[in-house]
Structure formats: C-alpha cells, structure tokens
N, C-alpha and C positions, 0 to 999 in steps of 0.2 A: 234678500241675501242669496248668494250664489249656491247652487247645489254642488255636491261632491259626488262624482262617479268614479269608482275604481273598477276597471275592466281589463284583465290581462289577456283576454282572448280576442281583442279587437284588432282587425287588420285594416289597412287602407283600402279605399274603394277601387283604386287601380289594380292593386294586387288581387283583390277579390275577383274582379272582372277577368284578369289574366288567368287565374286559377280555373274559373268557370269555362273560359274558352279552351284552355288546355285539356280540361276534363272532357268536354264535348268532343274535341278532336280525337282524343285517345279512345273515347267510347266508340265513336264511329269507325275508327281504324281497326280496333280489335273486334268489333262486332262483325265487320266485313269478313275477317279471317275466320271467326267462329262459325259464321253461317256457311261460307264456302267449304270449309273443311268438314262441317257437319253434313252438308248435302252430299259431298263426295264420300261420306262414310270413312273418312280418315281421322281417326281419333288418336292422333299421335301427340307429340310434344307441342307442336304449333297450335293445335286445337286447345289444349289445356292452358297454355301460356296466354293465348288470346282470350280465353274465358276468364282467367284470373285478371288480365289487364282490363277487361270490361267491368268486372266487379270493382276493381280499384278506381277506375274512372268514374263510375257511378258514385262511389263514396266521396271522391273529390268534389264532384258537382253538388251532391247533397250537403256536404259539410260546409260549403261556401254559400248555400242558399237557405237551407232549412235548419240545420243543426248548429247555428251560431250560438255560443254561450252568451248569456246575459251578463249584466254587471255583477261583480262580486259584492259590492257595497254601494248603496246610494243614500246620501244624507241630504235632505232638503228641509224647508221650513215646517213641513207638516209631519214628516215621518222619517224613519230609518228603515231601509229594506236591507236585510242581511241574507246573503246567499253564499257565505264563505264555505270552503271545503270542510267536510266532516262536521257540519253544523246543519241543523234543520233550518230551512228557509223561514224566516220570521219577519214580521213588520211590527215596528214599535212606533206608536203614535206619540208625538211630543206632548200632547195634552194629558197623557196618562203618567208621564215621568215625574216622580217626586224628587228624586235625588240621583246623582251619578257618582260612582266610584271608579277612578281611573287608575289602573295598575300598569305594570311594565308591559305585559303581554295580553291584557284583557281589559274590558270595560264592562262594568256591572250597572245596569239600569234598574233602579228600584221603582216599582210601579204601584199605582193606586194607593197612595199613602204608605208606601213601603211594605205592603202586604205580599206583593209578588216581586220577583226579580228575574231579569233576563241577563245572561252573561254572553258577551260577544268576545270570542277568542280571536285575537288578531295576530297570532304567531305565524300564520301562512302568508302574511303580507310582507312586502319589502320594508326595510327600515325607513326609507323615505315616506312610504305610504302610511306607515304606523304613525309617524310624526304628523303627517297631514291630517289623518283621521282624528288624532287626539286634539290637534289645534281646532279642527272644525267642531268637534264635540264641545270643547270649552267655549268656543265662540257662540254656539247655539245655546248653551246653558246660560251664558251671560246675557244673551239677547232675550231669552225667555224667562229670566230670573229663576233658574233652577239651580239649587245648590249642588256643587260638585266638590269632590275630595280626591286628592292624589294619595293612593295607597303606597 
C-alpha cells in the first residue's frame, strides 16, 4: 500500500537552490562591507546594516540546507509517525493497535488490548488533508482487520 506523507514545509528543489544561491551572494556582499567598514573603524549605519544582512543571509542558507522541517504526518504499512504542532512527536506501530475511534477533529488509537490510548489531534491540518488522513486510516484498518468506529 502507498504511504501518506503530509508536509507543509516542503519547497521545490529549484526554489531551494535559488534560495541558497541568493543567500550565499547576499552573505558575500554584506560580509565585504562589514569587513571593509570594520577595518576602517567606521561603525556607522552601513556597518550595522551589512552585519544584519550577513546574519539574515546566513539564516537563509541554513534554513534551506539544515533546518528543513520534516513531515507532519506519515502513515505507512508499519507505523504512524505523528509530528503535528502542539503534540508530542510519537510513533504508533500498527501491530499494537486494537481499535480506532475516528472523530471530526481527532483520531484515537486504542493500543495493547485497549489498555492504552493515543489521541491524534488533526485540527491543524487543512480540510482536504483531514479527509485524506481519515480515508487512509480507514483503508489501513480494513487492510489489517482492525475495528474502527466513527464518533
């Protein structure tokens, strides 16, 4: 079965490369003015604007190379990885799921013979993604013979 990935922070490869090139150019340009003004001991507006520009350029480069957010939600045949905002990042293994309750803005997974439960709050997702997630959960429950209930 196909896996479902929901990722709102994903950008195209060409845009990422363009952002990195722009950041490197801006970093070099502003670093030149920061160094020349610093060597000349002219700590005026140009020096501080160039220093701020260098910091912003570094943030642009790092945010497009190292600080990329991961997927918010990943559902595959083996597990569900939840990294939604205002929730603790958790992984739910399908072999531990006993039953699933599907509500309007949440999904509750009853685990280990209904001794434990994990609640997934899906209010932060778009309506289209909420419907896709619910359909994928129902598809996986039917595939794995896990009972599910709509609240």
